[in-house]
C-alpha positions, 0 to 999 in steps of 0.5 A, a space after each residue: 500500500 502506498 504510504 501517504 504523508 500528512 501536513 499536520 499543521 494544516 488540517 483544514 485543507 484537502 483530503 491529503 492535508 487532513 489528520 489521519 485517525 485510526 478507529 479500532 472496534 470489532 463491531 462494524 456498526 460502531 466503526 461506521 457511526 464514529 467514522 461518520 462523526 469524524 470523516 468531515 474533518 479528518 481522514 479516517 481509517 478503520 480496523 476490526 481488531 488489534 492485529 489489523 490495527 498494527 497493520 494499518 499503522 505500518 501502512 499509514 502515517 497515523 496521528 491518533 488512535 481511537 480504540 475500543 477496549 473489549 475486542 477478541 484476540 488483542 484487546 484495546 489495552 494490549 493494543 495501546 501497550 504495543 503502540 506505546 512500547 513500539 519505537 516507531 509508534 510510541 508518539 501516537 496519542 491513544 484514546 480508549 473507549 470502554 463500557 467498563 466504569 469506575 476508577 480502577 478501569 480508568 487507571 488500568 487504561 492510563 497505566 497502559 499509556 492511554 492519553 485519554 479514557 472515554 466511558 461508554 455511552 459517550 456523547 460524540 461532542 465530548 469525543 470530538 473535543 478530546 480528539 481535537 484537543 490532543 491533535 491541536 496540542 501536538 500541532 502547537 508543539 511542533 509549530 513552536 519548535 519549527 518557528 522558534 530559533 532556540 527551542 530544543 528538538 526534545 520539546 517535541 518528544 512525548 516519550 523517553 524513547 522519542 526524546 532519546 531518538 531526537 537527541 541522537 538525531 540532532 547530535 548526528 546532524 551537528 557532527 556534520 553540520 558544516 557539510 552541505 552534502 549531509 543527507 538522509 542516507 548518512 542519518 539512516 545508516 548511523 541510526 541503524 534504520 531504513 530510510 522509509 522508517 527514519 522518514 516515517 518516525 521524523 514525519 510523525 513526530 515533527 511533521 517535517 521530512 528528514 531533509 527539512 529537519 536537517 535544514 531546521 537544525 542548521 538554522 537553529 544552530 545558526 541562531 545559537 551562534 548569532 546569539 553568541 555574537 562572536 562570529 560574523 554572519 558569513 562565518 556562521 553561514 559556512 559553519 552550518 553548511 550553507 555554501 551561499 551567504 545569500 541562500 542562508 539569509 533567505 532560508 533563515 528569514 523564511 523559517 523565522 520571519 526575520 533576517 540574520 541581521 535583524 535577529 542579531 539586533 533583536 537579541 541585542 535589544 532584548 539583552 538590554 
């Protein structure tokens, strides 16, 4: 199945731009009902059990999972635990739906790593608010990282595993930051991952492609060096891997909304 990318920071666009939600339930009527509720705003894919859900996660870049708890074979608790313990999927928020009531059932779901726990019967407006809140918060974090010069890459991590992954990735990029030819092949090799797996993980966590993340890491290091006020702008441009000073200036301005020179001036003004 062809993998589809999703522009997470612009979920209001066409079908290809919508957040992808995976619904998991062994009852066809419930899948159809919840799909109808969410299909206008999101791209909805479905699975009827936990194992089928894992296959869908492998085939699609999914932003959120809604799963029933009571299912034959792999139930919702087990599915949630598998998602949260799998390096490739651990960042995906999971909402569990269950007819079980009481504090103990809620605790059990949260202990498995669920991000929200909704008891049946539920009002669809309540479920929609839960989904929108989780996706909106994730999108804000990603946008804040991309648009803020000095925000660390680890700010996007939602699990310890993701934090370690992002930190290792940034360290690898920084080691070769002055190399204009630094590319995905080098990162995939050093991370011991295939290019598609690396792409999926980076895209899911950050909404960026591998090359876009490399470029933003260059620009963030440039912002850090500009803040120090020691090197000249053209020296910083070379140090972070831009062969052209003008290209560096245009790229920096496009990413952060101001030129390197204006950024230096704003930092100096804020320091006083």
